[in-house]
N, C-alpha and C positions, 0 to 999 in steps of 0.2 A: 487765807483759804478762799474767802469770797472772791478775791481778785483772780485766783487761779481758776476758780469755777467759771467766772465770766470769760476768761481767755479761752477755756476749753469749749464753752458754748459758741463763742465767736468763730473758733477754728472749725467746729462742726458745721455751722451755718455756711461758712465760706466753702467748705468741701462739698456740701450739698448743692450749693449754687453752681460750683464748677462742674459737678456731675450732671446737673440739669442742663447746663449750657452745652456740655459735650454731646448730649442726646437731643438737643433742640433741632427742629427742622430748619432746613435752609430757607433763608429769606430771599425772595426774588423781587427786586424793584426795577421797574422799567418795562419795556415791551417784551412780549413773549410770542414767538411765532408758532405756528402749528408744528413745524419740523422740530423746533426746540422742545415742545411738549412731548412729542413722540420719543425724542432722544432721552428725556428725563424719565419718562414712564418705563422705557425698556432698559434703563441702566440702574435706576434706584427705586422703581416701583416695588411695593411690598410683595406682591405675588411673584415677581421676577426674582427678588432676593431670596425668597423662600425656596423657589424652584432651583436656584443656583446652589443653595446650601444642600439640597437633596441630591443634586447631581454630584457634588463633591463627595458626599457620603457614599453614594453608589459606586463612584470610582474607587474610593478607598476600600470598600467591601470587595470589589472585583480584584484589587491587588492582594487582599488578604486571602481570597480563594486561590489565586494563582500561587501564592507562597507555599501552599500545601503540597505542591508537586515539584518544588525546587529543592536543591540540596540545602541541608541545614548544617551549620558549623557552630560549635560551641566550645568555650574554654572554661575549665573548672579548676579550682585550686583547693588543696587540702593541707591543713596544718594541724597537728595534734601533739599533745604532750601528755602521755599516759604515765601517771606516777601512782599506781595502785598495786604495790607488790603483795597481792593476796590471791588466794585461790589459784596459785600457780601462774598468774599473769605477770609478764615481764614489764620492767620499766622501759618505755620506748618513746622515741620522738620521731615524727614523720613530717616531711614537707615535700609535697608533690604538686606539679602542675600538669593537667591533662588536656588534650585536644581531641574532640570527638567530631566525626563527620558522618552524616547519614545522607545517602543518595537514593531516592525512590527509583527503582528499576521498572516496576510494573505497578501502576496505580490508575487504572481506568476510571474508577468513580471520581477520583480527585481531578483528573483531566476534564471529565465531563462537567463537574461542578465549576471548575475554572472557566470553561467555555460559557456555561450558563451565567456566571457572574459578569462576563464581558457583555453578553447580550442584554442583561438587566441594566448594566450601566449605560449602554447605548439607548435603551428604552427611556431611562430617566433623562438622558440628554435630549431625546426627542420631546419629552414633557417640558423641558426648559425652553426649547424652541417654540413650542406651542404657547407656553405662558408668555413668552416675549411677544409673539404675534397678537395674542389677546390683549396684552398691555398696550401695544401700539394702537389697536383698534379702539380700546377704551379711552385712550388719550384723544383720538380723533373725535369720538362721540362727545366727550366732556368738553373739549375745546369748541366744537361747533355749537353745542347747546349753550355754552357761555356766550359765544358770539351772537347766537340767535336771541338770547334773552336781552343782551345789550341793545341789539338792533330793534327788538320789539319795544323796549323801554323808550328808545329814541322816537320810534313811530308814535307811541302813545303820547309823548310830549308834544309832538306835532299836532295830534288830534286835539289835545287840550288847548293848544294855541288857537286852532281854528274855532273850537267851541267858544272860547273867550271872545274872539272877534265877532262871532255870531251874536253873543249876548250884547256886545257893544252896539252892533247894528240894530238889533231889536229894541234896545233901550232908547236909541235915537228915534226910531219909528213910533214908539209908545209916547215919548215926550212930544212928538210932532202931531199926535192924534191920528196916526195912520195905522196903528195896530192896537189891539186890546191888551189890557194888563196881563191876562192869563197867558198870552203868547210869550211874554217875558219870563213868566214862571216856568213855562215849558223849556225855554232856552237855558235857564239856570239849572233846571233838573238834569238836562242833558249834559251840561258842563260838570255837574257833580258826579254823574256816572262816569264821565271821561276821566275825571281826576281820580276816582276810585280805581279805574282800570290802570291808570298810570302808576299808582302806588303799588298795585299788585305786580305790575311789570317790573318796577324797581326792586321789589323784594325778590322776585324770581331771578333777576340779574345778579343780585348779591349772593343768593343761594347757589346758583350754578358756578359762580366764581369760587366760592368756598369748596364746592365739590371738586372742581378742577385742581385747586391747590392741594387738597387732601390726597387726591389720586396721585399727584406728582411728588408727594412727600415734601411739600413746601409749607412754610409757616403761614398761618392765616393773617399775620401782620404784614404780609408782603403787599407792596403797592404796585401791583402788576397791571399792565395794560395789554390788551390783545391786539397784536400787530396785523393779523390776517382777518379778512372779512369773509362773507359768504359769497364766493364767486366760483360756482361749480365749473370744473374743467371738463372739456369733452372727453367721453369715455367710449372708446371703440373696442369692442370685443364681441365674441360669439359664445353662445352657451356651450356648444360642444368643446370649443377650445378651452374655456374656463374649467369645464369638468375634467378634461384630460390633464390639465396642469394640476388641478387639485389632487387627483389620484396619484400623480407622480411626485408632488412636492409637499403635500400637507404633512407636517411633523407628527400629527396624531396618528396617521396611518403608518409612518415609519416606526413610531414607538410601538404600535400594536404588532407589527411584524417582528420587531426585535423581541417582544415578549413571547411570541409564538416560538421563536428560535430558542429563547431561554428556557421555556417550558419543555421543548423537545430535548434540550441538553440535560435538563433535570431528570427527565424520564430515562434517558440513556444512563445517567449516573445511578439511578435506582436499579436498572437492569444489570449493570455491570458490577453491582455489589456482590453478585454470585461469583465473580472472577477472583482468582488468587491475587494476593499482593506480594510483591518482592521488594526488599530494601537492602541495599548494600551499606554496611556500617564499618567504620574504621576508628580506632582509638589509639592514642600514644600518650605516654606519660614520661616525665623526667623529674627527678628530685633526689632527696637523700633521706636516710633514716638511720636510727641507732636503736638496737643493733641493725646492721645493714640488711636490707631486704631487696636490694637491686636499685641501680640508679636510673635505669630507663627500661622501657618495654613498649610493646605495641600488640594490637590484635586486629584482625579483619575478618568479617563474616558476612554471610548473606542469609537473610531471614525470609522465609516464604510461609505465608499463612493462607489457609483456605477455610472460610466459614462453612460449617456444615448444617447446623440446626440453630435457628435463632428465634424459634417460637412464632414464626410468621411475620416478623418485623419487616423483612425485605419485601415480601409479597404485598404487605399493606402499603409500603412506600411506593412500589410500582403502581398500585391501583390509584393512590393519591396523585402521583405525578401524571398518570394518564388522564385523570379527570381535570387536572390543572391545564394540561395541553388542550383538551377539548374546550375548556372555558376560554383560553387565549385565542383559539381559532374562531370561536363564536364572536368574541369581542372584535376581532379583526373584521369579520363580515359586517358586524353592526357599524363599525366606524366607517367602513367604505360606503355603506348605504347612507349613513348620516352625512358624510361629505358630499355625496351627490345631492342629498336634500338641501344642504346648506347652500350649495351653488345655485340650485333651481330656485329656492326661495329668495336668495339675494338678487338673482337676475330678474325675477318677477317684481321685486320691490324697486329695483332700479328703473325698470320700464314704467312702472306706475309713477315714480317720482319724476321722471323726465317729462311725462305727459302733464302732470300736475303743475310743473314749473311753467309750461307753455300756457295752460288754461288760466293759471293765477295771474300771469303777466297780462294776458288779454283782459281778464276781469278788472285788473287795476286800471288799465287805460280807459275802459268803459266807465268805471266808477268815477274817475277824475273828471272825465268829460261831463258826466251827469251832474256832478257837484258844481262845476262851472256854470252850467246852464241854469240850475236851480238858484244859485246865488245871483245870477243876472236877473232872473225872473223876480227874485225877492226885492232887489234894489229898484226894479222898475214897477213894483207894486202889482205884478201879475201872478206871483207865486204865493204859496202859503207856507207857514212855518213848518208844518209837519214834513213837507217835501224836503226842506233844507236839512232838518234833523235826520231824516232817513238817509239822505245822500251823504251827510257827514259820517254816520255810522257805517254805511256800506263802504265808504272810502277807507275808513280806519281799518275795518276788517279785511279789506282787499290788500292793503299794505302789509298787514300781518300775515295774510295767506301767502303772499309772494315770498316773504322772509322764511316762513316755515317750509314752503315747498323747496326753496333753495337749500336750506339746511338738510332737509330730508334727502334730496338728491346727492348731496356731498357725502352724507353718512352712508347712503345706499351704495355709492361707488366704492367707498372704503370697505364696506361689508363684503362686496363682491371680491375685492382684492384679497381680503382676509380669507374668504371661503376658498379661493383659488390657490392660496398659499403664496401669493405675491407679497413683496415687501412694500410696506406702506411708507 
């Protein structure tokens, strides 16, 4: 028994391990480009997969609504053996197979509901397109932030290297009696501060990498390298052109319009509930019985119904549908205005980012020149240590400012494309 129990436990553990592996995230080893990150986010991102499932559900619901106005065909079989010779009931046996057909002739509410279902499915499809666009933009953001963090970490390592060189030079001057001991302490303190900044930058690099892997549904054990750098491409566009494209092709607006159409169709369905319904039905049967009751038969008929009094249910349904239509129209107006705002804000951000790239690059050139001059003055004995430390700090910050400005410009350009409904 003990051996059987051990075998059972082993089987359970293996099954659990296999189940865990089947749900494990994909491991990505090697270089990852920005385009690959976008492709992964738009194909297997969590929000996209949820939206895709909702779109399938809405499409199935639309097919269900449409089925209500289509002909219905069914087959039924009956077999009985009555062997109760009491109370005047005969002993009988029956075996029959029947076929029934129902064809809606007049069903205005059902037709309107089917139309509303189609528009609702189209709206959810628009939500899926919007989720895909958002996932692509999120991938660009996460990728650029990871690249930025890696570049900042590299820049901070360069700053540490320069601070160590400064400590070495100052130590030589102190030993030669050309500088006071406290000057060396200042240099070492600056080096410690630079090393702390480097450690913070390394931590941020690892955190943004984990954020990117999680966004793309990739395992954190992946040994991924970022193949693309921060090299902003020229972006030529105009605000009116971007706004016009956004109003024409943003999926959020298309989804809102489809919901207005769906609400209008729902209102029509509520109003047509006062109309009569007509259904054509036909039935045929074949079989045998003892005593004989007939081997075959059929019937055909038309049923017309007209609801007269329902206690106000139809009036309440019309009022509710009318309110839902008003809400859908207001939501469409809100989304159109929001799209205009998104484009205007993205355009303003892009303009600021472009200018900041230029000023940051100019500031870096000036900082590097200043650092060269102060180092020369230090070696010639004409400069003071505080000038060198200040120049080193300014240069390190200027390098990071250029990197951040480049990342900001790239993300701003992607944000404008997303706001305009363009493909990233």
